[in-house]
Structures are given as structure tokens and as C-alpha cells.
C-alpha positions in Angstrom: 28.6 -3.5 11.6 29.2 0.0 12.9 27.2 1.3 15.8 27.1 4.9 14.5 26.7 4.5 10.7 25.3 7.9 10.1 28.4 9.6 11.6 30.7 7.3 9.7 29.0 8.1 6.4 29.9 11.8 7.0 33.6 11.0 7.3 36.3 11.6 4.6 37.3 7.9 5.1 33.9 6.7 3.9 33.5 9.2 1.1 36.8 8.0 -0.3 35.7 4.3 -0.1 32.3 5.2 -1.7 34.0 7.2 -4.5 36.5 4.4 -5.2 33.6 1.8 -5.4 31.4 4.0 -7.6 34.4 4.6 -10.0 35.0 0.9 -10.1 31.4 0.2 -11.0 31.3 2.9 -13.6 34.4 1.5 -15.3 33.2 -2.1 -15.1 36.2 -3.2 -13.1 36.1 -6.4 -11.1 39.0 -5.8 -8.8 38.9 -6.9 -5.1 37.2 -4.8 -2.4 37.0 -5.6 1.3 33.5 -7.3 2.0 33.1 -5.2 5.1 33.5 -2.0 3.1 31.0 -3.2 0.6 28.6 -4.0 3.4 29.0 -0.4 4.7 28.3 0.9 1.2 25.2 -1.3 1.0 24.0 0.1 4.3 24.5 3.6 3.1 22.6 3.0 -0.1 19.8 1.3 1.8 19.5 4.2 4.2 19.1 6.5 1.3 16.5 4.4 -0.5 18.9 3.2 -3.2 17.9 -0.5 -2.8 19.0 -1.9 -6.1 22.5 -0.4 -5.7 22.6 -1.7 -2.1 21.8 -5.2 -3.3 24.4 -5.0 -6.1 27.1 -4.2 -3.5 26.1 -7.1 -1.3 26.1 -9.5 -4.2 29.6 -8.4 -5.1 30.7 -8.8 -1.4 29.3 -12.3 -1.2 30.9 -13.3 -4.5 34.2 -12.2 -3.1 33.7 -13.9 0.3 30.5 -16.1 0.6 30.9 -16.6 4.3 31.8 -13.0 5.3 29.8 -11.9 8.4 29.2 -8.2 7.4 27.4 -8.8 4.1 25.6 -11.8 5.6 24.4 -9.6 8.5 23.0 -7.3 5.9 21.1 -10.2 4.3 19.9 -11.3 7.8 18.5 -7.8 8.6 16.9 -7.7 5.1 15.1 -11.0 5.8 14.0 -9.9 9.3 12.6 -6.7 7.9 10.3 -8.8 5.7 9.5 -11.1 8.6 11.2 -14.1 7.0 13.1 -15.6 9.9 13.6 -19.0 8.1 15.6 -17.2 5.4 17.4 -15.2 8.1 18.5 -18.5 9.7 19.7 -19.8 6.3 21.9 -16.7 6.0 23.0 -17.2 9.6 24.1 -20.7 8.9 26.3 -19.4 6.0 28.5 -17.4 8.3 31.9 -19.0 8.5 33.2 -17.4 11.7 30.7 -18.3 14.3 32.9 -17.1 17.2 32.4 -13.4 16.2 30.1 -11.3 18.4 28.0 -10.3 15.4 27.1 -14.0 15.0 25.7 -13.9 18.5 23.9 -10.6 17.9 22.4 -11.9 14.6 21.1 -15.0 16.4 19.6 -12.9 19.2 17.8 -10.6 16.7 16.3 -13.6 14.9 15.1 -15.0 18.2 13.5 -11.6 19.2 11.8 -11.4 15.8 10.4 -14.9 16.4 9.1 -13.8 19.8 11.5 -16.0 21.8 12.3 -13.2 24.2 13.1 -15.2 27.3 15.0 -17.8 25.3 17.0 -14.9 23.8 17.8 -13.5 27.2 19.1 -16.9 28.4 21.1 -17.3 25.2 22.8 -13.9 25.6 23.5 -14.5 29.3 25.1 -17.8 28.4 27.2 -16.3 25.7 28.3 -13.5 28.1 30.1 -16.2 30.1 32.3 -16.9 27.1 33.2 -13.2 26.5 36.9 -12.3 27.3 37.2 -9.5 29.9 38.5 -7.0 27.4 35.4 -7.4 25.3 32.9 -7.4 28.2 32.0 -3.7 27.9 31.4 -3.8 24.1 29.3 -6.9 24.4 27.0 -5.6 27.2 26.5 -2.3 25.4 25.8 -4.0 22.1 23.2 -6.2 23.7 21.5 -3.2 25.4 21.4 -1.5 22.0 19.8 -4.5 20.4 17.1 -4.6 23.1 16.5 -0.9 22.7 16.2 -1.3 18.9 13.5 -3.9 19.5 11.6 -1.6 22.0 12.6 -3.7 25.0 14.0 -0.9 27.1 13.5 -2.4 30.5 15.9 -5.2 29.5 18.2 -2.7 27.8 18.4 -0.8 31.1 19.2 -4.0 33.0 22.2 -4.7 30.7 23.4 -1.1 30.8 23.3 -1.3 34.6 26.0 -4.0 34.3 28.2 -1.9 32.1 30.9 0.7 33.0 29.2 4.1 32.8 30.9 6.0 30.0 31.0 9.7 29.1 31.2 9.0 25.4 28.4 10.5 23.2 27.5 7.1 21.9 27.0 5.6 25.4 25.1 8.6 26.7 22.8 8.7 23.7 21.9 5.1 24.1 21.3 5.6 27.9 19.1 8.6 27.1 17.0 6.7 24.6 16.6 3.8 27.0 15.6 6.1 29.8 13.0 7.6 27.5 11.7 4.1 26.6 11.2 3.3 30.3 9.5 6.6 31.0 12.2 8.2 33.1 11.8 11.5 31.3 13.6 13.8 33.7 16.8 11.7 33.7 16.4 11.4 29.9 16.2 15.1 29.5 19.3 15.6 31.7 21.3 13.3 29.4 20.3 15.0 26.2 20.7 18.5 27.7 24.3 17.6 28.5 24.8 16.2 25.0 23.4 19.4 23.5 25.7 21.5 25.7 28.7 19.6 24.2 27.3 19.5 20.6 24.6 22.2 20.2 24.3 21.6 16.4 23.4 17.9 16.6 19.8 17.9 15.5 19.3 14.3 16.7 19.9 15.4 20.3 17.3 18.2 20.0 14.9 15.7 18.5 15.4 13.4 21.4 14.9 16.1 24.0 11.8 17.3 22.2 10.4 13.7 22.2 11.0 13.3 25.9 9.3 16.6 26.5 6.4 15.6 24.4 6.0 12.2 26.1 5.8 13.9 29.6 3.3 16.4 28.3 5.5 19.5 28.0 4.2 20.4 24.6 5.5 24.0 24.6 9.0 22.8 25.5 8.8 20.1 22.8 7.9 22.8 20.2 10.8 24.9 21.3 13.3 22.0 21.1 11.9 20.8 17.8 12.3 24.3 16.4 16.1 24.1 17.2 16.3 20.8 15.4 14.4 22.1 12.3 16.6 25.2 12.3 19.7 23.0 12.1 18.1 20.7 9.5 15.0 22.0 7.8 14.3 18.6 6.3 14.5 16.9 9.7 11.3 14.9 9.5 11.6 13.8 13.2 11.6 17.4 14.3 8.8 18.3 12.0 6.7 15.5 13.3 7.3 16.3 17.0 6.4 19.9 16.4 3.2 18.9 14.5 2.2 16.5 17.2 2.8 19.1 19.9 0.8 21.8 18.1 -2.0 19.2 17.7 -2.0 18.5 21.4 -2.4 22.2 22.1 -5.4 22.3 19.7 -3.5 24.5 17.2 -4.9 22.5 14.3 -4.0 25.0 11.6 -0.4 25.1 12.7 -0.3 21.3 13.2 -1.7 20.8 9.7 1.1 22.9 8.2 3.8 20.9 9.8 2.2 17.5 9.1 2.2 18.6 5.4 5.8 19.6 5.6 6.5 16.2 7.1 4.5 14.5 4.4 6.6 16.1 1.7 9.6 14.3 3.1 7.7 11.0 3.9 5.1 10.9 1.0 3.8 7.4 1.7 3.5 7.7 5.5 -0.2 6.9 6.1 0.2 8.0 9.8 0.9 11.5 8.6 -2.1 11.4 6.3 -4.3 10.3 9.3 -3.1 13.2 11.4 -3.8 15.7 8.6 -7.3 14.2 8.3 -8.0 14.7 12.0 -6.8 18.3 11.8 -9.0 18.9 8.8 -12.0 17.4 10.6 -11.4 19.7 13.6 -11.1 22.6 11.1 -14.4 21.5 9.6 -12.8 21.1 6.2 -14.5 17.7 5.7 -14.0 17.0 2.0 -10.2 17.7 2.3 -10.2 15.3 5.3 -12.0 12.6 3.3 -9.6 13.0 0.4 -6.4 12.7 2.5 -7.7 9.7 4.5 -8.8 7.9 1.4 -5.3 8.4 0.1 -3.9 7.1 3.3 -6.0 3.9 3.1 -4.8 3.3 -0.4 -1.1 3.5 0.5 -1.3 1.8 3.9 -0.1 -1.9 4.1 -2.7 -4.3 5.4 -0.9 -4.6 8.8 -0.6 -0.9 9.3 -1.2 0.2 12.8 -3.0 3.3 11.4 -5.4 1.5 9.1 -8.2 1.0 11.6 -8.1 4.6 12.8 -8.1 5.8 9.2 -11.3 4.0 8.6 -12.8 5.3 11.9 -11.9 8.9 11.2 -13.1 8.6 7.6 -16.4 7.3 8.9 -16.8 10.4 11.1 -16.0 12.7 8.2 -18.5 10.9 5.9 -21.2 11.1 8.7 -20.6 14.8 9.1 -21.3 15.3 5.4 -24.5 13.3 5.5 -23.0 10.2 3.9 -24.2 7.7 6.5 -24.0 4.6 4.4 -20.4 5.3 3.3 -19.6 5.9 7.0 -21.0 2.5 8.0 -19.2 0.8 5.1 -15.9 2.4 6.2 -16.4 0.9 9.7 -17.2 -2.5 8.2 -13.8 -2.5 6.6 -12.2 -2.9 10.0 -14.0 -6.2 10.8 -11.0 -8.3 9.7 -8.3 -6.0 10.9 -6.2 -6.4 14.1 -7.5 -3.4 16.0 -9.6 -2.3 18.9 -13.1 -3.5 17.9 -14.7 -2.0 21.0 -13.8 1.4 19.8 -15.3 0.6 16.4 -18.5 -0.4 18.1 -18.6 2.9 19.9 -18.2 4.8 16.7 -21.0 2.7 15.0 -23.2 3.5 18.0 -22.4 7.2 17.6 -23.4 7.1 14.0 -26.6 5.2 14.7 -27.5 7.7 17.5 -26.9 10.6 15.1 -29.2 8.9 12.6 -32.0 8.7 15.2 -31.6 4.9 15.8 -31.4 5.2 19.6 -32.3 1.6 20.5 -29.7 0.1 18.1 -27.1 2.6 19.3 -27.7 1.7 23.0 -27.5 -2.0 22.2 -24.0 -1.5 20.6 -22.9 0.7 23.5 -23.9 -2.1 25.9 -22.0 -4.7 23.9 -18.9 -2.4 23.9 -19.0 -2.1 27.7 -19.3 -5.9 28.1 -16.3 -6.6 25.8 -14.1 -3.7 27.0 -11.0 -4.4 29.1 -11.0 -0.7 30.2 -14.7 -0.1 31.1 -14.2 3.4 32.6 -12.6 4.7 29.5 -15.2 3.0 27.3 -18.0 4.4 29.4 -16.6 7.9 29.1 -16.4 7.6 25.3 -20.0 6.4 25.2 -21.2 9.3 27.4 -19.4 11.8 25.2 -21.1 10.3 22.2 -24.5 10.6 23.9 -23.8 14.2 24.9 -22.5 15.1 21.4 -25.8 13.8 20.0 -27.7 16.3 22.2 -29.0 13.8 24.9 -27.9 16.1 27.7 -30.1 14.6 30.5 -29.0 11.1 29.7 -25.4 12.2 29.6 -25.7 14.0 32.9 -27.1 10.8 34.6 -24.4 8.6 33.1 -21.6 11.1 34.0 -22.7 10.8 37.6 -22.4 7.0 37.3 -19.0 7.5 35.7 -17.6 9.7 38.5 -19.0 7.4 41.1 -17.2 4.3 39.8 -14.6 2.6 41.9 -11.6 5.0 42.1 -9.4 1.9 42.7 -10.0 0.7 39.2 -7.0 -0.9 37.5 -7.2 1.6 34.7 -4.8 4.5 34.5 -6.1 7.3 36.7 -3.1 9.6 36.2 -4.9 12.0 34.0 -8.7 12.0 34.9 -11.0 12.8 32.0 -14.6 13.8 31.6 -14.8 16.9 33.9 -14.8 19.4 31.1 -17.6 17.5 29.3 -19.6 17.3 32.5 -19.1 21.0 33.0 -20.6 21.7 29.6 -23.4 19.3 30.2 -24.3 21.0 33.5 -24.2 24.4 31.7 -26.6 23.2 29.1 -28.9 22.0 31.8 -28.7 25.3 33.6 -27.1 23.6 36.7 -24.7 26.5 37.1 -23.4 25.7 40.6 -22.4 22.2 39.4 -21.0 23.7 36.2 -18.6 25.9 38.2 -17.6 22.9 40.4 -16.8 20.7 37.5 -15.1 23.5 35.6 -12.8 24.0 38.6 -11.9 20.3 38.7 -11.3 20.2 34.9 -8.9 23.2 35.1 -7.0 21.6 38.0 -7.0 18.0 36.8 -6.9 18.1 33.0 -6.3 21.5 31.4 -5.6 19.9 28.0 -9.1 18.4 28.0 -10.4 21.8 29.0 -8.7 23.4 25.9 -10.0 20.7 23.6 -13.5 20.6 24.8 -14.2 24.3 25.9 -11.5 26.3 24.1 -14.0 27.7 21.6 -15.8 29.5 24.5 -12.8 31.4 25.9 -10.5 34.1 24.4 -7.4 32.7 22.8 -5.1 34.5 25.3 -6.7 32.7 28.3 -4.8 29.6 29.4 -7.1 26.5 30.0 -5.7 26.4 33.6 -7.4 29.8 34.1 -10.8 29.1 32.6 -12.4 28.8 36.1 -10.9 32.1 37.4 -11.9 33.8 34.1 -15.5 32.7 34.6 -15.5 33.8 38.2 -14.2 37.2 37.2 -16.9 37.5 34.6 -19.6 36.6 37.1 -18.1 38.8 39.9 -17.5 35.8 42.2 -14.9 36.6 44.8 -14.5 33.3 46.7 
């Protein structure tokens, strides 16, 4: 299997092979074709959603050579995509040449899909001892790529550390993606910036740079990089999605909605894109549109979708805002048997009960959520925000003081403190103006994004959230 299929598919060599094959199919010829070439053609068809044609190419390849490793690797990947590791092992057993590296790689992928991560690492290390010196570099890099493909970038980085560092685009791209996966965003950006300098019209490098910028919180930079990717390829769905997500983080919901819709036109059955559209529409107070798109997302989402629980939760919010409380509760009940964060569902149910005037029932659910939560500070904050949003300002103020007094050595992530902007608003509502200014200053310093999301409607559009405190000071004539 080729490590850079997409580049290969753009070559004259592949186009000639594909044309030769399609002419042969059209004429009904049964002449011999190399099984490896047929596997490449099947991969190409599969990548372009032409699944029946892909299957036909693999059937032909296995008729020619039943034990050939390339078409059997296609079948193994096909089985793994559907979670059928037993079938994958049957195809693995059919491979004739078990000394080929691809046999080892296929075995490793089956083990990773089965969750045998440590066993897989021992197997790959043992096989490494059998690898000839002239194949060592290829083996180590291929193993790192497999780990990266399975989201195990820490292990991928360990294997790359044992490889000879190459200046080739393929090696550098893999290194950049692994660095992104382990959170080393500055090094990752350096890698992709150099790749862009060498090939400024490679949209995939701009996408990767934009993704790294997004993950480190540089949303303006991510927007700029994604715009280059989109300019190179207007149907570049990765670039469209990064730009949409970045606009969303900057609270530009109208702009984000536009790009989520452009993304959706390319990926029409992506329920994650429908969820994000729904959240934008809720923030824009276009509630019926939000309900429509999220109901559509729920219909197309597979049962194991990572977005399904959130679709039900956001749909419940939209129903509640339109006065359809029963439908809202029914939506939340649909999450009972899903693999999701049930603590967050309890908080949403409590919020709906509180908005319906059922304070005692709401507080009982909030208490249960806190008991079951593995991240009590985050859970408490969400509960306080719900209480504040339901206009219990005095209760929220008391609970915010408890929240900020909690142990700062908590094991929860304290890298981006939250809650200060909400507390500032709460103090303002209660006419505690000195405290309002103090918490506003902290909010601007510690979490300007929260400031924008929570308080942006108060300030002029041209005032950056970092400057909200100074803006208020100027308005009040405060000099110190």
C-alpha cells in the first residue's frame, strides 16, 4: 500500500493504469492485471465514494491472485472499518507471503482495533528485531504512521525518535501531525510553515497549520490560514470546517453558520456539522431553524455517533426556549441509553426544571450531578451558570463565592479559568459595582474568550474582550 495515495492518484502513471482498467471493464475483457494495481484502483474508488466499483476491482484482484497481500489488505481495512476483527483475521490468514512488512502492519492494526495496545507494541518491537538494516527506517516510520492514524501520537513520537530525521515532505508532514497530536503546537507550526515555504499551494499544509493554530487558541491565525487553504481549493472541507469553528469561537455566529453550511454541502450526512449549525442558530435566536437542523442530524446520526447526545441536549434547549418543555424533557430522555456524559444531561434537566419553576426538583438533580461528577469544579460552574441564567442572582452570587474558594490544587485543568465573566455580571445585577470591576478585570486577564461570549452584547463590536475593563474604566472616568 502506498503511503501517499492522494499524490499518487494525481500522477500520469496512475491515470494511465486507471484508464487501461476502465477500458478493459467497458470492453468486457478478462486479461491479466497486476493485483497491486487493482488494489490501488480500489483504494482510489473507495476514496471517491465509488464503493461498488472498488469492490469489483478487489474481486478481480483476488480472482487473479487469491493470496496477494495488497487486495487482502484492502479487505482487512474494510473489515476493520466495520469493527469486524474476526473477519479481518480471516483475511489476514489468507495472505501467502507472511514475511512482508504489510503482514506485520495488518496484524498490528487488527490488534489496535481489538484494544490490545500493549500487546501490539510488544509485537512490533519483536518484529523490529527481524528487520534487515536497510529496511529499518521504512519500518520505524510506517509503525509511527500507524500509531498516528489510530490517534496514539505519544507512541508514534517514540518511534519517530528512533528514526533517521529526514527532510522529505512525507516524513516532515508525519512529524508535524504527530507533534500536533501530542500538543506541541509551536514545533508543529514550525514544521508546516517550512513545508508551506517549499510548497505554498499545498492546501493540506495550510489546513494543518490552521488546525494547530486553532488547537492552541489562535483563532484569528487559524482563520487566515484556512482562508489560504480555501482559496487553493474552494471545496476543501477541512479548511471550511476550521474556519467555521474559529469564527464560532470568536462568537461570530452568523459567519460561522455560513461556513458550516458550505461544509455541509460537501459533507451532507455529517451530523456534527448539523449540530454546530444548530448551536449557531440558537445563539442567533433562530430557534425553529435550530430545531429543524438538529432533528435532521438526529435522523442521520448512527447510534454510536459521538454527537448524538449533544444533539439531543441542544435540541432540548431549543424546545425549552420555544415553550415546548415536554418535548425538551423527552429529548433528554433519549440519551438514557447512550454512551455519553450523563452528568451534563442531569444539569440540563435541572436547568429546564428551574426554568419551569420546579426549584426543589432542579436542586435535587444538581446535587446528584455534583455527587456523580468526576470534575466537580466544572460541574459546579455549569450549575451556577444555570442558576444565574434562571434569574436567581443572589443564590448564584453565594455559589460563585464557594466556587472561587474551592481548592486551587484541584486535579481538574486550571489552565483557562472560567466563571469570572459570569460573576462580574452577577455582581453588576446585584449593584455590587466594586466587585463587578474586580471580577471584570480578572475575566479580561484570564479568559477573554469567555468575556466575549458572556458579555460581548454589552460592548461595542470594535472593543476587544481584553479591553473591556479599560473601556468601562474610561466610561466611568476611573484613572487608576
